[in-house]
C-alpha positions in Angstrom: -37.8 -45.1 -67.4 -35.7 -41.9 -67.9 -38.5 -39.8 -66.3 -38.6 -42.1 -63.4 -34.8 -41.9 -63.0 -35.0 -38.1 -63.0 -37.8 -38.3 -60.4 -35.8 -40.5 -58.1 -32.8 -38.2 -58.5 -34.9 -35.1 -57.5 -35.9 -36.9 -54.3 -32.4 -37.6 -53.1 -30.2 -34.9 -54.7 -29.8 -32.8 -51.5 -26.5 -32.1 -49.8 -26.6 -35.3 -47.8 -26.2 -37.5 -50.8 -23.0 -35.7 -51.9 -21.5 -36.0 -48.4 -22.3 -39.8 -48.4 -20.7 -40.2 -51.8 -17.5 -38.5 -50.7 -17.0 -39.7 -47.2 -15.6 -43.2 -47.9 -13.3 -42.3 -50.8 -11.9 -39.3 -48.8 -11.2 -41.4 -45.7 -9.7 -44.2 -47.7 -7.5 -41.6 -49.6 -6.2 -40.2 -46.2 -5.3 -43.7 -45.2 -3.6 -44.3 -48.5 -1.7 -41.0 -48.3 -0.4 -41.6 -44.9 0.7 -45.2 -45.7 2.2 -44.5 -49.1 3.9 -41.1 -48.8 7.3 -42.6 -47.8 7.1 -45.5 -50.4 8.4 -43.6 -53.4 8.2 -45.1 -56.8 8.3 -48.8 -57.5 8.9 -51.2 -60.3 6.0 -52.3 -62.5 3.6 -50.0 -60.6 3.9 -51.9 -57.4 3.4 -48.8 -55.3 0.1 -48.1 -57.0 -1.1 -51.6 -56.0 0.1 -51.2 -52.5 -1.9 -47.9 -52.2 -4.9 -49.6 -53.8 -4.8 -52.4 -51.3 -4.5 -50.1 -48.4 -7.4 -47.9 -49.6 -9.6 -50.9 -50.6 -9.2 -52.6 -47.3 -10.9 -49.8 -45.4 -13.2 -48.6 -48.2 -14.6 -52.0 -49.3 -14.5 -53.8 -46.0 -16.5 -51.2 -44.1 -17.8 -48.2 -45.9 -18.9 -49.6 -49.3 -21.3 -52.2 -47.8 -22.7 -49.6 -45.4 -23.2 -47.1 -48.2 -25.1 -49.7 -50.2 -27.5 -50.0 -47.3 -27.8 -46.2 -46.8 -28.5 -45.6 -50.5 -31.1 -48.4 -50.5 -32.9 -46.8 -47.5 -32.7 -43.3 -49.0 -34.4 -44.3 -52.3 -37.3 -45.8 -50.3 -37.6 -43.1 -47.6 -40.0 -40.8 -49.4 -42.4 -43.7 -50.4 -42.6 -44.9 -46.8 -43.7 -41.4 -45.6 -47.3 -40.2 -45.9 -48.6 -43.0 -48.2 -45.9 -42.4 -50.8 -46.1 -45.9 -52.2 -49.9 -45.5 -52.9 -49.2 -42.3 -54.7 -46.3 -43.6 -56.7 -48.1 -46.9 -57.7 -51.2 -45.0 -58.7 -49.2 -43.5 -61.6 -49.2 -45.3 -65.0 -46.0 -47.2 -64.2 -45.6 -50.9 -63.4 -44.2 -52.2 -60.1 -41.4 -53.8 -62.0 -40.4 -50.4 -63.5 -40.5 -48.8 -60.0 -38.3 -51.5 -58.5 -35.8 -51.6 -61.3 -35.5 -47.8 -61.3 -34.7 -47.7 -57.6 -32.1 -50.5 -58.0 -30.5 -48.6 -60.9 -30.3 -45.4 -58.8 -28.6 -47.3 -56.0 -26.0 -48.8 -58.4 -25.5 -45.4 -60.1 -24.6 -43.9 -56.6 -22.3 -46.8 -55.9 -20.7 -46.1 -59.3 -20.1 -42.4 -58.4 -18.4 -43.6 -55.1 -16.1 -45.9 -57.0 -15.2 -43.2 -59.6 -14.3 -40.8 -56.8 -12.2 -43.5 -55.1 -10.3 -44.0 -58.4 -9.8 -40.3 -58.9 -8.4 -39.8 -55.4 -6.1 -42.8 -55.8 -4.7 -41.3 -59.1 -4.3 -37.9 -57.3 -2.4 -39.5 -54.5 -0.2 -41.4 -56.9 0.5 -38.2 -58.9 1.3 -36.0 -55.9 3.5 -38.7 -54.3 5.1 -39.6 -57.6 4.4 -43.3 -57.6 6.0 -43.4 -61.0 5.1 -45.2 -64.2 3.6 -47.3 -65.5 0.2 -46.9 -63.9 -1.3 -50.4 -63.8 -4.6 -49.3 -65.4 -5.9 -52.9 -65.9 -5.6 -53.8 -62.2 -7.0 -50.4 -61.1 -10.0 -50.5 -63.3 -10.6 -54.2 -62.5 -10.6 -53.4 -58.8 -13.0 -50.5 -59.2 -15.3 -52.4 -61.5 -15.1 -55.5 -59.3 -16.1 -53.6 -56.2 -19.1 -52.2 -58.1 -20.2 -55.6 -59.4 -19.7 -57.1 -55.9 -22.2 -54.6 -54.6 -25.0 -55.9 -56.9 -26.2 -58.7 -54.5 -25.9 -56.3 -51.5 -27.9 -53.7 -53.3 -30.6 -56.2 -54.3 -30.8 -57.6 -50.7 -30.9 -54.1 -49.1 -33.5 -52.8 -51.5 -35.7 -55.8 -50.7 -35.3 -55.1 -47.0 -35.9 -51.3 -47.4 -39.1 -51.8 -49.4 -40.4 -54.3 -46.8 -39.6 -52.2 -43.7 -41.1 -48.7 -43.3 -38.5 -47.8 -40.7 -35.5 -45.9 -42.1 -33.2 -47.0 -39.2 -34.0 -50.7 -39.1 -32.4 -51.7 -42.5 -29.4 -49.6 -41.6 -29.0 -51.3 -38.2 -29.3 -54.7 -39.8 -26.6 -53.7 -42.4 -24.2 -52.5 -39.7 -24.7 -55.8 -37.7 -23.8 -57.9 -40.8 -20.9 -55.6 -41.9 -19.0 -55.6 -38.6 -17.8 -59.3 -38.9 -16.3 -58.7 -42.3 -12.6 -59.0 -41.2 -13.2 -62.3 -39.4 -15.2 -63.8 -42.2 -12.7 -62.8 -44.8 -10.2 -65.1 -43.1 -12.5 -68.0 -43.9 -11.9 -69.6 -47.3 -15.1 -71.7 -46.6 -17.6 -69.0 -45.8 -16.0 -65.7 -46.9 -16.9 -65.9 -50.6 -20.5 -66.6 -49.8 -20.9 -63.7 -47.4 -22.4 -60.7 -49.4 -20.9 -58.0 -47.1 -17.3 -59.2 -47.6 -17.5 -59.7 -51.4 -16.7 -56.0 -52.3 -13.4 -56.3 -50.4 -12.6 -59.6 -52.0 -13.2 -58.1 -55.4 -11.3 -54.9 -54.9 -8.1 -56.2 -53.3 -5.6 -56.8 -56.1 -4.9 -60.5 -56.8 -1.7 -61.6 -55.1 -1.7 -58.9 -52.4 -3.4 -61.1 -49.9 -3.3 -64.9 -49.9 -5.1 -66.0 -46.7 -8.7 -67.2 -46.2 -11.2 -66.1 -48.7 -8.6 -64.1 -50.7 -7.4 -67.5 -52.1 -10.7 -67.8 -54.0 -10.3 -67.3 -57.7 -11.9 -64.3 -59.4 -14.0 -66.6 -61.6 -15.4 -68.4 -58.6 -16.1 -65.2 -56.7 -18.0 -63.6 -59.5 -20.0 -66.8 -60.2 -21.0 -66.6 -56.5 -21.8 -62.9 -56.8 -23.9 -63.4 -59.9 -25.8 -66.3 -58.3 -26.5 -64.4 -55.1 -27.5 -61.3 -57.0 -30.1 -63.2 -59.0 -31.5 -64.9 -55.9 -31.8 -61.6 -53.9 -33.1 -59.5 -56.8 -35.7 -62.0 -58.0 -36.8 -62.6 -54.4 -37.1 -58.8 -53.6 -38.9 -58.1 -56.9 -41.3 -61.0 -56.3 -42.1 -59.6 -52.9 -42.5 -56.1 -54.1 -44.8 -57.2 -56.9 -47.2 -58.6 -54.4 -46.7 -56.1 -51.6 -49.9 -54.5 -50.3 -49.9 -50.7 -50.2 
């Protein structure tokens, strides 16, 4: 499995991947900087949570779902070109190992995005002197929650990317389903079940927003995320296991 992970990394490690990892955290950081630079410090770390909410709204509502789709398409791009699937599956590896490795790579890339997001938030708070204490528990819960909320999206997008040889088609589909996020987040009935809005629901600190799907408890949200992840991952893995090459 480690050799397969190294092989996948060698395929995608060019300059484009580093640009993709950095683009969303940097744009979110600029938004947080401009919105928070006049706020000063606050009691009980409230300014940190305000900055986190501002940055998460843009990052998790738009860019994080899109990046999940881009990363999924990237890890399958080489196999769709010039009979790559036949070459890969002719090696002494199982289809389950191949599928799991690609999924792990996607989630590792999302993890790097989230870590960079956290680092830039801490940098902004330090430069603008948000003050102490830093609400580490809520910051880390937001970062981890956004990562976990990407699990069903990554599973779904990987299934689509393995099924479609076109690099652009899965990305176009992802864009189409990401655009309605803000409207769907206002719905307490449908928002929690919509995979593309789940990262934003998980990253916004509890209590910062109280409308629509933001009223859903964290327990309920993560039960939904876990269930949808199992559904999408098992479905995608089952299709890939029988996929003709």
